[in-house]
FIMARBA-301392 format. One record per residue (C-alpha): x negated, y negated, z; residue in one letter. Coordinates in nm, 2 decimals. Layout:
N
{c1:X&c2:Y&c3:Z&mivo:A}
...
This chain:
446
{c1:0.02&c2:0.04&c3:0.02&mivo:M}
{c1:-0.15&c2:-0.35&c3:-0.10&mivo:T}
{c1:-0.26&c2:-0.54&c3:0.20&mivo:T}
{c1:-0.07&c2:-0.85&c3:0.28&mivo:H}
{c1:-0.26&c2:-1.16&c3:0.21&mivo:R}
{c1:-0.07&c2:-1.37&c3:0.51&mivo:G}
{c1:0.15&c2:-1.68&c3:0.49&mivo:F}
{c1:-0.06&c2:-1.97&c3:0.51&mivo:A}
{c1:0.00&c2:-2.12&c3:0.19&mivo:R}
{c1:0.41&c2:-2.05&c3:0.21&mivo:S}
{c1:0.39&c2:-2.22&c3:0.57&mivo:N}
{c1:0.23&c2:-2.51&c3:0.43&mivo:E}
{c1:0.46&c2:-2.57&c3:0.13&mivo:L}
{c1:0.76&c2:-2.49&c3:0.38&mivo:Q}
{c1:0.65&c2:-2.78&c3:0.64&mivo:T}
{c1:0.64&c2:-3.02&c3:0.32&mivo:R}
{c1:0.99&c2:-2.91&c3:0.24&mivo:L}
{c1:1.14&c2:-2.97&c3:0.56&mivo:H}
{c1:0.99&c2:-3.31&c3:0.53&mivo:D}
{c1:1.18&c2:-3.39&c3:0.20&mivo:L}
{c1:1.47&c2:-3.09&c3:0.19&mivo:V}
{c1:1.74&c2:-3.09&c3:0.47&mivo:P}
{c1:1.68&c2:-2.73&c3:0.64&mivo:G}
{c1:1.39&c2:-2.71&c3:0.40&mivo:G}
{c1:1.59&c2:-2.50&c3:0.14&mivo:A}
{c1:1.91&c2:-2.58&c3:-0.08&mivo:H}
{c1:2.08&c2:-2.29&c3:0.04&mivo:T}
{c1:2.12&c2:-2.22&c3:0.41&mivo:Y}
{c1:2.10&c2:-1.85&c3:0.34&mivo:A}
{c1:1.77&c2:-1.91&c3:0.17&mivo:R}
{c1:1.66&c2:-2.10&c3:0.47&mivo:G}
{c1:1.31&c2:-2.04&c3:0.68&mivo:A}
{c1:1.56&c2:-1.96&c3:1.01&mivo:D}
{c1:1.68&c2:-1.65&c3:0.82&mivo:Q}
{c1:1.30&c2:-1.50&c3:0.82&mivo:Y}
{c1:1.07&c2:-1.42&c3:1.09&mivo:P}
{c1:0.93&c2:-1.71&c3:1.24&mivo:E}
{c1:0.62&c2:-1.86&c3:1.01&mivo:S}
{c1:0.67&c2:-1.56&c3:0.79&mivo:M}
{c1:0.90&c2:-1.70&c3:0.51&mivo:A}
{c1:0.75&c2:-1.66&c3:0.19&mivo:P}
{c1:0.76&c2:-1.95&c3:-0.07&mivo:I}
{c1:0.81&c2:-1.77&c3:-0.40&mivo:L}
{c1:0.63&c2:-1.89&c3:-0.77&mivo:V}
{c1:0.76&c2:-1.62&c3:-0.99&mivo:R}
{c1:0.95&c2:-1.28&c3:-1.04&mivo:G}
{c1:0.95&c2:-0.99&c3:-1.28&mivo:K}
{c1:1.19&c2:-0.67&c3:-1.27&mivo:G}
{c1:1.24&c2:-0.64&c3:-0.89&mivo:A}
{c1:0.94&c2:-0.79&c3:-0.78&mivo:H}
{c1:0.85&c2:-1.15&c3:-0.67&mivo:V}
{c1:0.52&c2:-1.31&c3:-0.59&mivo:W}
{c1:0.47&c2:-1.57&c3:-0.32&mivo:D}
{c1:0.25&c2:-1.88&c3:-0.29&mivo:A}
{c1:-0.03&c2:-1.69&c3:-0.08&mivo:D}
{c1:-0.04&c2:-1.41&c3:-0.39&mivo:G}
{c1:0.16&c2:-1.15&c3:-0.20&mivo:N}
{c1:0.37&c2:-0.92&c3:-0.42&mivo:R}
{c1:0.70&c2:-0.78&c3:-0.27&mivo:Y}
{c1:1.02&c2:-0.54&c3:-0.38&mivo:V}
{c1:1.29&c2:-0.77&c3:-0.34&mivo:E}
{c1:1.66&c2:-0.71&c3:-0.26&mivo:Y}
{c1:1.95&c2:-0.93&c3:-0.27&mivo:G}
{c1:1.76&c2:-1.12&c3:-0.54&mivo:M}
{c1:1.90&c2:-1.49&c3:-0.62&mivo:G}
{c1:2.15&c2:-1.40&c3:-0.32&mivo:L}
{c1:2.29&c2:-1.10&c3:-0.53&mivo:R}
{c1:2.29&c2:-1.33&c3:-0.86&mivo:A}
{c1:2.05&c2:-1.15&c3:-1.06&mivo:V}
{c1:2.17&c2:-0.77&c3:-1.11&mivo:T}
{c1:1.96&c2:-0.70&c3:-1.44&mivo:L}
{c1:1.62&c2:-0.80&c3:-1.28&mivo:G}
{c1:1.40&c2:-1.14&c3:-1.32&mivo:H}
{c1:1.29&c2:-1.22&c3:-1.65&mivo:G}
{c1:1.52&c2:-1.00&c3:-1.82&mivo:Y}
{c1:1.43&c2:-1.02&c3:-2.20&mivo:A}
{c1:1.75&c2:-1.05&c3:-2.37&mivo:P}
{c1:1.92&c2:-1.30&c3:-2.13&mivo:V}
{c1:1.57&c2:-1.48&c3:-2.18&mivo:L}
{c1:1.57&c2:-1.45&c3:-2.57&mivo:T}
{c1:1.97&c2:-1.58&c3:-2.59&mivo:A}
{c1:1.90&c2:-1.89&c3:-2.35&mivo:V}
{c1:1.59&c2:-1.99&c3:-2.56&mivo:S}
{c1:1.76&c2:-1.96&c3:-2.88&mivo:E}
{c1:2.07&c2:-2.15&c3:-2.77&mivo:A}
{c1:1.87&c2:-2.46&c3:-2.59&mivo:V}
{c1:1.64&c2:-2.47&c3:-2.89&mivo:A}
{c1:1.94&c2:-2.63&c3:-3.07&mivo:D}
{c1:2.05&c2:-2.86&c3:-2.76&mivo:G}
{c1:2.14&c2:-2.82&c3:-2.41&mivo:V}
{c1:2.46&c2:-3.05&c3:-2.38&mivo:S}
{c1:2.71&c2:-3.23&c3:-2.61&mivo:F}
{c1:2.99&c2:-3.48&c3:-2.61&mivo:S}
{c1:3.24&c2:-3.21&c3:-2.73&mivo:R}
{c1:3.31&c2:-2.87&c3:-2.69&mivo:P}
{c1:3.05&c2:-2.63&c3:-2.89&mivo:T}
{c1:3.15&c2:-2.28&c3:-3.05&mivo:E}
{c1:2.94&c2:-2.13&c3:-2.78&mivo:L}
{c1:3.21&c2:-2.23&c3:-2.52&mivo:E}
{c1:3.46&c2:-2.03&c3:-2.74&mivo:L}
{c1:3.27&c2:-1.72&c3:-2.77&mivo:L}
{c1:3.18&c2:-1.74&c3:-2.41&mivo:A}
{c1:3.54&c2:-1.74&c3:-2.32&mivo:A}
{c1:3.63&c2:-1.48&c3:-2.53&mivo:Q}
{c1:3.35&c2:-1.26&c3:-2.42&mivo:D}
{c1:3.42&c2:-1.32&c3:-2.00&mivo:F}
{c1:3.81&c2:-1.25&c3:-2.06&mivo:L}
{c1:3.76&c2:-0.93&c3:-2.25&mivo:S}
{c1:3.62&c2:-0.82&c3:-1.94&mivo:L}
{c1:3.90&c2:-0.92&c3:-1.68&mivo:V}
{c1:4.22&c2:-0.72&c3:-1.65&mivo:P}
{c1:4.49&c2:-0.97&c3:-1.64&mivo:G}
{c1:4.34&c2:-1.29&c3:-1.68&mivo:A}
{c1:4.46&c2:-1.50&c3:-2.02&mivo:D}
{c1:4.25&c2:-1.84&c3:-1.96&mivo:M}
{c1:3.90&c2:-1.94&c3:-1.83&mivo:V}
{c1:3.73&c2:-2.25&c3:-1.70&mivo:K}
{c1:3.37&c2:-2.27&c3:-1.67&mivo:F}
{c1:3.15&c2:-2.47&c3:-1.38&mivo:A}
{c1:2.82&c2:-2.44&c3:-1.22&mivo:K}
{c1:2.90&c2:-2.31&c3:-0.86&mivo:N}
{c1:3.12&c2:-2.05&c3:-0.69&mivo:G}
{c1:3.29&c2:-2.33&c3:-0.49&mivo:S}
{c1:3.37&c2:-2.55&c3:-0.78&mivo:D}
{c1:3.58&c2:-2.25&c3:-0.89&mivo:A}
{c1:3.77&c2:-2.16&c3:-0.55&mivo:T}
{c1:3.84&c2:-2.52&c3:-0.46&mivo:T}
{c1:4.01&c2:-2.55&c3:-0.84&mivo:A}
{c1:4.19&c2:-2.22&c3:-0.74&mivo:A}
{c1:4.32&c2:-2.45&c3:-0.42&mivo:V}
{c1:4.41&c2:-2.74&c3:-0.60&mivo:R}
{c1:4.61&c2:-2.53&c3:-0.85&mivo:L}
{c1:4.78&c2:-2.31&c3:-0.60&mivo:A}
{c1:4.90&c2:-2.61&c3:-0.44&mivo:R}
{c1:5.00&c2:-2.77&c3:-0.73&mivo:A}
{c1:5.20&c2:-2.46&c3:-0.85&mivo:V}
{c1:5.39&c2:-2.44&c3:-0.50&mivo:T}
{c1:5.41&c2:-2.76&c3:-0.35&mivo:G}
{c1:5.28&c2:-2.64&c3:-0.01&mivo:R}
{c1:4.94&c2:-2.72&c3:0.16&mivo:S}
{c1:4.81&c2:-2.42&c3:0.36&mivo:A}
{c1:4.55&c2:-2.17&c3:0.23&mivo:I}
{c1:4.51&c2:-1.84&c3:0.41&mivo:A}
{c1:4.18&c2:-1.69&c3:0.38&mivo:V}
{c1:4.08&c2:-1.32&c3:0.48&mivo:C}
{c1:3.83&c2:-1.32&c3:0.76&mivo:D}
{c1:3.52&c2:-1.27&c3:0.54&mivo:Q}
{c1:3.21&c2:-1.45&c3:0.56&mivo:P}
{c1:3.21&c2:-1.73&c3:0.29&mivo:F}
{c1:3.45&c2:-1.88&c3:0.03&mivo:F}
{c1:3.34&c2:-2.22&c3:-0.03&mivo:S}
{c1:3.13&c2:-2.53&c3:0.09&mivo:V}
{c1:3.43&c2:-2.77&c3:0.06&mivo:D}
{c1:3.61&c2:-2.87&c3:0.36&mivo:D}
{c1:3.89&c2:-2.66&c3:0.32&mivo:W}
{c1:3.67&c2:-2.35&c3:0.42&mivo:F}
{c1:3.38&c2:-2.51&c3:0.63&mivo:I}
{c1:3.63&c2:-2.63&c3:0.83&mivo:G}
{c1:3.70&c2:-2.31&c3:0.96&mivo:T}
{c1:3.35&c2:-2.23&c3:1.06&mivo:T}
{c1:3.07&c2:-2.32&c3:1.33&mivo:E}
{c1:2.93&c2:-2.61&c3:1.11&mivo:M}
{c1:3.21&c2:-2.82&c3:1.06&mivo:A}
{c1:3.05&c2:-3.14&c3:1.15&mivo:G}
{c1:3.18&c2:-3.45&c3:0.95&mivo:G}
{c1:3.50&c2:-3.24&c3:0.86&mivo:I}
{c1:3.87&c2:-3.32&c3:0.94&mivo:P}
{c1:4.14&c2:-3.06&c3:1.03&mivo:A}
{c1:4.21&c2:-2.82&c3:0.75&mivo:V}
{c1:4.52&c2:-2.69&c3:0.66&mivo:D}
{c1:4.35&c2:-2.32&c3:0.63&mivo:T}
{c1:4.43&c2:-2.00&c3:0.83&mivo:V}
{c1:4.26&c2:-1.68&c3:0.84&mivo:K}
{c1:4.39&c2:-1.33&c3:0.85&mivo:F}
{c1:4.21&c2:-0.97&c3:0.92&mivo:P}
{c1:4.13&c2:-0.75&c3:0.63&mivo:Y}
{c1:4.35&c2:-0.43&c3:0.58&mivo:N}
{c1:4.63&c2:-0.56&c3:0.82&mivo:D}
{c1:4.96&c2:-0.61&c3:0.58&mivo:L}
{c1:5.14&c2:-0.66&c3:0.92&mivo:D}
{c1:4.92&c2:-0.99&c3:1.00&mivo:A}
{c1:4.91&c2:-1.11&c3:0.64&mivo:L}
{c1:5.31&c2:-1.09&c3:0.65&mivo:D}
{c1:5.32&c2:-1.31&c3:0.96&mivo:A}
{c1:5.07&c2:-1.53&c3:0.82&mivo:T}
{c1:5.30&c2:-1.58&c3:0.52&mivo:L}
{c1:5.65&c2:-1.58&c3:0.68&mivo:A}
{c1:5.71&c2:-1.96&c3:0.75&mivo:D}
{c1:5.64&c2:-2.02&c3:0.40&mivo:G}
{c1:5.40&c2:-2.25&c3:0.42&mivo:S}
{c1:5.07&c2:-2.09&c3:0.22&mivo:V}
{c1:4.99&c2:-2.17&c3:-0.10&mivo:A}
{c1:4.73&c2:-1.93&c3:-0.17&mivo:A}
{c1:4.58&c2:-1.63&c3:-0.04&mivo:V}
{c1:4.21&c2:-1.56&c3:-0.07&mivo:F}
{c1:4.02&c2:-1.27&c3:-0.03&mivo:L}
{c1:3.72&c2:-1.03&c3:-0.13&mivo:E}
{c1:3.93&c2:-0.73&c3:-0.26&mivo:A}
{c1:3.66&c2:-0.52&c3:-0.12&mivo:A}
{c1:3.33&c2:-0.57&c3:0.05&mivo:T}
{c1:2.99&c2:-0.40&c3:0.11&mivo:A}
{c1:3.13&c2:-0.24&c3:0.45&mivo:M}
{c1:3.53&c2:-0.27&c3:0.34&mivo:A}
{c1:3.70&c2:-0.05&c3:0.10&mivo:E}
{c1:4.08&c2:-0.15&c3:0.11&mivo:P}
{c1:4.31&c2:0.13&c3:0.25&mivo:L}
{c1:4.54&c2:0.33&c3:0.03&mivo:P}
{c1:4.82&c2:0.05&c3:-0.07&mivo:G}
{c1:4.65&c2:-0.23&c3:0.07&mivo:Y}
{c1:4.59&c2:-0.43&c3:-0.23&mivo:L}
{c1:4.91&c2:-0.37&c3:-0.39&mivo:E}
{c1:5.07&c2:-0.44&c3:-0.05&mivo:G}
{c1:4.91&c2:-0.82&c3:-0.05&mivo:V}
{c1:5.03&c2:-0.85&c3:-0.41&mivo:R}
{c1:5.37&c2:-0.78&c3:-0.28&mivo:A}
{c1:5.34&c2:-1.00&c3:0.00&mivo:L}
{c1:5.24&c2:-1.27&c3:-0.23&mivo:C}
{c1:5.55&c2:-1.23&c3:-0.47&mivo:D}
{c1:5.78&c2:-1.21&c3:-0.18&mivo:R}
{c1:5.64&c2:-1.53&c3:-0.01&mivo:Y}
{c1:5.56&c2:-1.72&c3:-0.34&mivo:G}
{c1:5.20&c2:-1.72&c3:-0.30&mivo:A}
{c1:4.93&c2:-1.72&c3:-0.54&mivo:L}
{c1:4.69&c2:-1.42&c3:-0.50&mivo:L}
{c1:4.34&c2:-1.54&c3:-0.56&mivo:V}
{c1:4.04&c2:-1.23&c3:-0.57&mivo:F}
{c1:3.69&c2:-1.39&c3:-0.46&mivo:D}
{c1:3.48&c2:-1.18&c3:-0.73&mivo:E}
{c1:3.14&c2:-1.36&c3:-0.64&mivo:M}
{c1:2.99&c2:-1.05&c3:-0.51&mivo:I}
{c1:3.19&c2:-0.79&c3:-0.66&mivo:T}
{c1:3.22&c2:-0.94&c3:-1.04&mivo:G}
{c1:2.93&c2:-0.74&c3:-1.20&mivo:F}
{c1:2.88&c2:-0.56&c3:-0.94&mivo:R}
{c1:3.15&c2:-0.34&c3:-0.87&mivo:W}
{c1:3.21&c2:-0.34&c3:-1.20&mivo:S}
{c1:3.17&c2:-0.56&c3:-1.51&mivo:A}
{c1:3.54&c2:-0.62&c3:-1.46&mivo:G}
{c1:3.48&c2:-0.69&c3:-1.10&mivo:G}
{c1:3.69&c2:-0.54&c3:-0.81&mivo:A}
{c1:4.02&c2:-0.58&c3:-0.98&mivo:Q}
{c1:3.92&c2:-0.34&c3:-1.27&mivo:A}
{c1:3.81&c2:-0.10&c3:-1.02&mivo:V}
{c1:4.14&c2:-0.10&c3:-0.80&mivo:Y}
{c1:4.41&c2:-0.19&c3:-1.06&mivo:G}
{c1:4.57&c2:-0.50&c3:-0.87&mivo:V}
{c1:4.59&c2:-0.81&c3:-1.08&mivo:T}
{c1:4.53&c2:-1.14&c3:-0.91&mivo:P}
{c1:4.71&c2:-1.46&c3:-1.03&mivo:D}
{c1:4.36&c2:-1.60&c3:-1.03&mivo:L}
{c1:4.00&c2:-1.49&c3:-0.98&mivo:S}
{c1:3.69&c2:-1.69&c3:-0.90&mivo:C}
{c1:3.37&c2:-1.57&c3:-1.03&mivo:W}
{c1:2.96&c2:-1.65&c3:-1.03&mivo:G}
{c1:2.65&c2:-1.50&c3:-0.91&mivo:K}
{c1:2.59&c2:-1.22&c3:-1.15&mivo:A}
{c1:2.78&c2:-1.34&c3:-1.45&mivo:M}
{c1:2.47&c2:-1.54&c3:-1.53&mivo:G}
{c1:2.18&c2:-1.31&c3:-1.42&mivo:N}
{c1:2.05&c2:-1.58&c3:-1.21&mivo:G}
{c1:2.16&c2:-1.88&c3:-1.45&mivo:F}
{c1:2.42&c2:-2.12&c3:-1.27&mivo:P}
{c1:2.75&c2:-2.01&c3:-1.39&mivo:I}
{c1:3.08&c2:-1.97&c3:-1.23&mivo:S}
{c1:3.47&c2:-1.92&c3:-1.35&mivo:A}
{c1:3.78&c2:-1.94&c3:-1.27&mivo:L}
{c1:4.02&c2:-1.73&c3:-1.45&mivo:A}
{c1:4.42&c2:-1.67&c3:-1.43&mivo:G}
{c1:4.71&c2:-1.63&c3:-1.58&mivo:K}
{c1:4.81&c2:-1.88&c3:-1.87&mivo:R}
{c1:5.14&c2:-1.99&c3:-1.69&mivo:E}
{c1:4.92&c2:-2.12&c3:-1.38&mivo:Y}
{c1:4.58&c2:-2.22&c3:-1.61&mivo:M}
{c1:4.75&c2:-2.44&c3:-1.85&mivo:E}
{c1:4.89&c2:-2.71&c3:-1.57&mivo:R}
{c1:4.53&c2:-2.79&c3:-1.58&mivo:G}
{c1:4.56&c2:-2.84&c3:-1.99&mivo:G}
{c1:4.72&c2:-3.03&c3:-2.24&mivo:L}
{c1:5.03&c2:-2.77&c3:-2.31&mivo:R}
{c1:5.24&c2:-2.82&c3:-2.03&mivo:T}
{c1:5.54&c2:-3.03&c3:-1.94&mivo:D}
{c1:5.49&c2:-3.04&c3:-1.56&mivo:Q}
{c1:5.24&c2:-3.28&c3:-1.37&mivo:E}
{c1:4.87&c2:-3.21&c3:-1.45&mivo:R}
{c1:4.60&c2:-3.07&c3:-1.22&mivo:V}
{c1:4.27&c2:-3.20&c3:-1.23&mivo:F}
{c1:4.16&c2:-2.83&c3:-1.21&mivo:L}
{c1:3.79&c2:-2.84&c3:-1.34&mivo:L}
{c1:3.58&c2:-3.10&c3:-1.53&mivo:S}
{c1:3.23&c2:-3.09&c3:-1.53&mivo:T}
{c1:2.92&c2:-3.23&c3:-1.73&mivo:T}
{c1:2.70&c2:-2.94&c3:-1.68&mivo:H}
{c1:3.00&c2:-2.63&c3:-1.68&mivo:G}
{c1:2.97&c2:-2.58&c3:-2.09&mivo:P}
{c1:2.59&c2:-2.65&c3:-2.13&mivo:E}
{c1:2.48&c2:-2.41&c3:-2.38&mivo:T}
{c1:2.21&c2:-2.21&c3:-2.15&mivo:S}
{c1:2.44&c2:-2.05&c3:-1.91&mivo:A}
{c1:2.70&c2:-2.00&c3:-2.13&mivo:L}
{c1:2.42&c2:-1.80&c3:-2.36&mivo:A}
{c1:2.33&c2:-1.61&c3:-2.03&mivo:A}
{c1:2.67&c2:-1.51&c3:-1.98&mivo:L}
{c1:2.68&c2:-1.37&c3:-2.32&mivo:R}
{c1:2.38&c2:-1.17&c3:-2.31&mivo:A}
{c1:2.49&c2:-1.05&c3:-1.97&mivo:V}
{c1:2.86&c2:-0.94&c3:-2.11&mivo:V}
{c1:2.66&c2:-0.72&c3:-2.38&mivo:N}
{c1:2.41&c2:-0.56&c3:-2.14&mivo:A}
{c1:2.73&c2:-0.43&c3:-1.95&mivo:Y}
{c1:2.88&c2:-0.33&c3:-2.26&mivo:R}
{c1:2.57&c2:-0.16&c3:-2.42&mivo:T}
{c1:2.40&c2:-0.02&c3:-2.11&mivo:E}
{c1:2.51&c2:0.10&c3:-1.75&mivo:D}
{c1:2.37&c2:-0.16&c3:-1.49&mivo:P}
{c1:2.63&c2:-0.05&c3:-1.22&mivo:V}
{c1:2.53&c2:0.31&c3:-1.23&mivo:G}
{c1:2.16&c2:0.21&c3:-1.21&mivo:R}
{c1:2.20&c2:-0.02&c3:-0.92&mivo:M}
{c1:2.42&c2:0.26&c3:-0.75&mivo:E}
{c1:2.18&c2:0.51&c3:-0.80&mivo:Q}
{c1:1.91&c2:0.31&c3:-0.67&mivo:A}
{c1:2.11&c2:0.21&c3:-0.36&mivo:G}
{c1:2.21&c2:0.57&c3:-0.30&mivo:S}
{c1:1.86&c2:0.72&c3:-0.32&mivo:A}
{c1:1.72&c2:0.40&c3:-0.10&mivo:L}
{c1:1.99&c2:0.50&c3:0.17&mivo:A}
{c1:1.94&c2:0.83&c3:0.17&mivo:D}
{c1:1.56&c2:0.80&c3:0.22&mivo:G}
{c1:1.58&c2:0.54&c3:0.51&mivo:V}
{c1:1.84&c2:0.71&c3:0.70&mivo:N}
{c1:1.66&c2:1.02&c3:0.64&mivo:T}
{c1:1.36&c2:0.88&c3:0.81&mivo:I}
{c1:1.55&c2:0.69&c3:1.09&mivo:A}
{c1:1.71&c2:1.06&c3:1.19&mivo:A}
{c1:1.37&c2:1.22&c3:1.17&mivo:D}
{c1:1.24&c2:0.96&c3:1.40&mivo:L}
{c1:1.55&c2:1.00&c3:1.62&mivo:G}
{c1:1.69&c2:0.64&c3:1.56&mivo:I}
{c1:1.96&c2:0.71&c3:1.35&mivo:A}
{c1:2.20&c2:0.54&c3:1.59&mivo:D}
{c1:2.00&c2:0.23&c3:1.61&mivo:F}
{c1:1.88&c2:0.17&c3:1.22&mivo:L}
{c1:2.14&c2:0.23&c3:0.95&mivo:Q}
{c1:2.15&c2:0.15&c3:0.58&mivo:V}
{c1:2.52&c2:0.12&c3:0.50&mivo:R}
{c1:2.75&c2:0.00&c3:0.29&mivo:G}
{c1:2.83&c2:0.02&c3:-0.10&mivo:R}
{c1:2.54&c2:0.17&c3:-0.29&mivo:P}
{c1:2.54&c2:-0.13&c3:-0.49&mivo:S}
{c1:2.57&c2:-0.37&c3:-0.23&mivo:C}
{c1:2.36&c2:-0.19&c3:0.09&mivo:L}
{c1:2.30&c2:-0.39&c3:0.41&mivo:I}
{c1:2.13&c2:-0.22&c3:0.71&mivo:F}
{c1:2.26&c2:-0.25&c3:1.05&mivo:R}
{c1:2.01&c2:-0.31&c3:1.33&mivo:T}
{c1:2.07&c2:-0.24&c3:1.68&mivo:A}
{c1:1.92&c2:-0.26&c3:2.03&mivo:D}
{c1:1.85&c2:-0.01&c3:2.28&mivo:A}
{c1:2.19&c2:-0.03&c3:2.40&mivo:E}
{c1:2.33&c2:0.01&c3:2.05&mivo:G}
{c1:2.46&c2:-0.34&c3:1.99&mivo:V}
{c1:2.37&c2:-0.53&c3:1.68&mivo:S}
{c1:2.09&c2:-0.75&c3:1.74&mivo:S}
{c1:1.92&c2:-1.01&c3:1.57&mivo:Q}
{c1:1.62&c2:-1.00&c3:1.74&mivo:A}
{c1:1.56&c2:-0.62&c3:1.64&mivo:F}
{c1:1.69&c2:-0.72&c3:1.29&mivo:R}
{c1:1.43&c2:-0.97&c3:1.28&mivo:T}
{c1:1.16&c2:-0.70&c3:1.39&mivo:L}
{c1:1.27&c2:-0.49&c3:1.08&mivo:L}
{c1:1.24&c2:-0.79&c3:0.85&mivo:L}
{c1:0.88&c2:-0.89&c3:1.00&mivo:Q}
{c1:0.72&c2:-0.52&c3:0.93&mivo:E}
{c1:0.87&c2:-0.49&c3:0.57&mivo:L}
{c1:0.74&c2:-0.80&c3:0.47&mivo:L}
{c1:0.38&c2:-0.75&c3:0.57&mivo:V}
{c1:0.43&c2:-0.40&c3:0.37&mivo:R}
{c1:0.57&c2:-0.57&c3:0.05&mivo:G}
{c1:0.94&c2:-0.55&c3:0.07&mivo:V}
{c1:1.14&c2:-0.86&c3:0.07&mivo:L}
{c1:1.54&c2:-0.89&c3:0.13&mivo:G}
{c1:1.80&c2:-0.98&c3:0.40&mivo:Q}
{c1:1.99&c2:-0.66&c3:0.26&mivo:S}
{c1:1.88&c2:-0.35&c3:0.03&mivo:F}
{c1:2.09&c2:-0.47&c3:-0.23&mivo:V}
{c1:2.00&c2:-0.34&c3:-0.54&mivo:T}
{c1:1.96&c2:-0.45&c3:-0.91&mivo:S}
{c1:1.93&c2:-0.28&c3:-1.22&mivo:A}
{c1:1.57&c2:-0.31&c3:-1.22&mivo:A}
{c1:1.51&c2:-0.14&c3:-0.88&mivo:H}
{c1:1.34&c2:0.16&c3:-1.07&mivo:D}
{c1:1.21&c2:0.52&c3:-0.88&mivo:P}
{c1:0.87&c2:0.32&c3:-0.81&mivo:D}
{c1:1.02&c2:0.01&c3:-0.64&mivo:A}
{c1:1.27&c2:0.24&c3:-0.43&mivo:I}
{c1:0.99&c2:0.45&c3:-0.34&mivo:A}
{c1:0.76&c2:0.17&c3:-0.21&mivo:T}
{c1:1.06&c2:0.06&c3:0.01&mivo:T}
{c1:1.12&c2:0.39&c3:0.16&mivo:V}
{c1:0.75&c2:0.40&c3:0.25&mivo:A}
{c1:0.76&c2:0.08&c3:0.39&mivo:A}
{c1:1.07&c2:0.16&c3:0.59&mivo:C}
{c1:0.89&c2:0.45&c3:0.71&mivo:A}
{c1:0.59&c2:0.25&c3:0.90&mivo:Q}
{c1:0.82&c2:-0.02&c3:0.98&mivo:A}
{c1:1.06&c2:0.25&c3:1.14&mivo:A}
{c1:0.79&c2:0.37&c3:1.38&mivo:E}
{c1:0.76&c2:0.01&c3:1.52&mivo:I}
{c1:1.15&c2:0.02&c3:1.54&mivo:Y}
{c1:1.12&c2:0.32&c3:1.75&mivo:R}
{c1:0.86&c2:0.19&c3:1.98&mivo:R}
{c1:1.10&c2:-0.10&c3:2.04&mivo:A}
{c1:1.38&c2:0.10&c3:2.13&mivo:I}
{c1:1.18&c2:0.29&c3:2.37&mivo:E}
{c1:1.06&c2:0.02&c3:2.58&mivo:R}
{c1:1.40&c2:-0.15&c3:2.51&mivo:G}
{c1:1.27&c2:-0.51&c3:2.41&mivo:T}
{c1:1.10&c2:-0.67&c3:2.08&mivo:V}
{c1:0.89&c2:-0.84&c3:2.33&mivo:E}
{c1:0.49&c2:-0.79&c3:2.24&mivo:G}
{c1:0.61&c2:-0.70&c3:1.90&mivo:L}
{c1:0.80&c2:-0.99&c3:1.75&mivo:L}
{c1:0.56&c2:-1.25&c3:1.63&mivo:R}
{c1:0.85&c2:-1.58&c3:1.64&mivo:G}
{c1:1.18&c2:-1.65&c3:1.74&mivo:R}
{c1:1.47&c2:-1.42&c3:1.59&mivo:P}
{c1:1.66&c2:-1.55&c3:1.31&mivo:V}
{c1:1.99&c2:-1.72&c3:1.37&mivo:A}
{c1:2.31&c2:-1.73&c3:1.21&mivo:P}
{c1:2.30&c2:-1.96&c3:0.88&mivo:A}
{c1:2.63&c2:-2.13&c3:1.00&mivo:L}
{c1:2.58&c2:-2.25&c3:1.34&mivo:R}
{c1:2.65&c2:-2.54&c3:1.53&mivo:R}
{c1:2.32&c2:-2.66&c3:1.61&mivo:T}
{c1:2.00&c2:-2.62&c3:1.48&mivo:A}
{c1:1.87&c2:-2.43&c3:1.81&mivo:A}
{c1:1.77&c2:-2.14&c3:1.85&mivo:P}
{c1:1.54&c2:-2.21&c3:1.53&mivo:R}
{c1:1.48&c2:-2.58&c3:1.56&mivo:Q}
{c1:1.18&c2:-2.70&c3:1.44&mivo:I}
{c1:0.99&c2:-3.03&c3:1.57&mivo:E}
{c1:1.00&c2:-3.33&c3:1.35&mivo:A}
{c1:0.66&c2:-3.41&c3:1.15&mivo:S}
{c1:0.56&c2:-3.71&c3:0.99&mivo:T}
{c1:0.65&c2:-3.69&c3:0.61&mivo:P}
{c1:0.34&c2:-3.72&c3:0.41&mivo:R}
């Protein structure tokens, strides 16, 4: 296994980033507080399933691009399509033929969707769905499933621990796989839309659940919105709705649809989507109107991604890699007698690791210890979410690193503490009210 060169250059760059960028990163999930202290690599390039940091260290990366890269870094057909498109111009004052072709390609994958609007990030799409649902129903409340994330905008962030600067929001939460709870949430007739991920890494819908959600939305007159940010192009090319056979009124897409290039989409039934267009007799909705939504690089990337999913089997490769990885790591944990404390779990294409302390309670400190030991052995990731580029060699490298890391993890379990093994403060939740417990001292900007 290659010797790790340390994090000196990365730490220097991270300090400078903190001086210029609040939080030191442009996404909270990418923040240094999500990694072991003083061990957050600053990346300089990637290829396939690997990335390199500013210190010259090479890693097998997981959860690539926050799960946006399913075909691998530098996937040649996407790069070729993008290069050819931008050579003819990037942004224009009128629609391009590429917008029509990209819309056709995308809608060919999505069952039940008649129209699509492209944008640049997932929150654009989900917030447009909120506006549209409110306009269609004449109601203001939004019901969101008790799942991690739906938008950076007020209607959702106002429900989280990081709600500073946000006035009261008309958003309520309901538990997953509980139709009675959703029924009670919708009963007063105030809800405009029901938002949920049809499935997650750790939660499959119970038999009849999604069909029941569809029926409840119809009964109470709320629009059903599926968040396909993660499930789209990972559960299948057509998302979770294609897997489970339940069609929402609207669906919101992003992440893997551009293999890392910035593109998102709101797709839905014509009767609703037309409210944002010119063929409606009703009051118009300001649905989505973005300068960069139709720029050519991301649309060309989308078309190349769609073609890859038509002609190859990226989902199958992700699932095969994930199954091999989960089997390998869970076998190691079982052999060491720590299977109750260290587990790889979830859908094969969307794996997480559970890290428990000596009492069997999920622990940020023990999670940090695992991340630390994997980093110095050339594995980077907050999860084990695979891509189609994770070949057998990448999986074997990861399993070998996990074998060594698990030995140290067992030592911590036997001691009942990570003290003396952890090099810094544990990671902390990305969305939290204060900078503590990973607050850093201010420095004088350069």
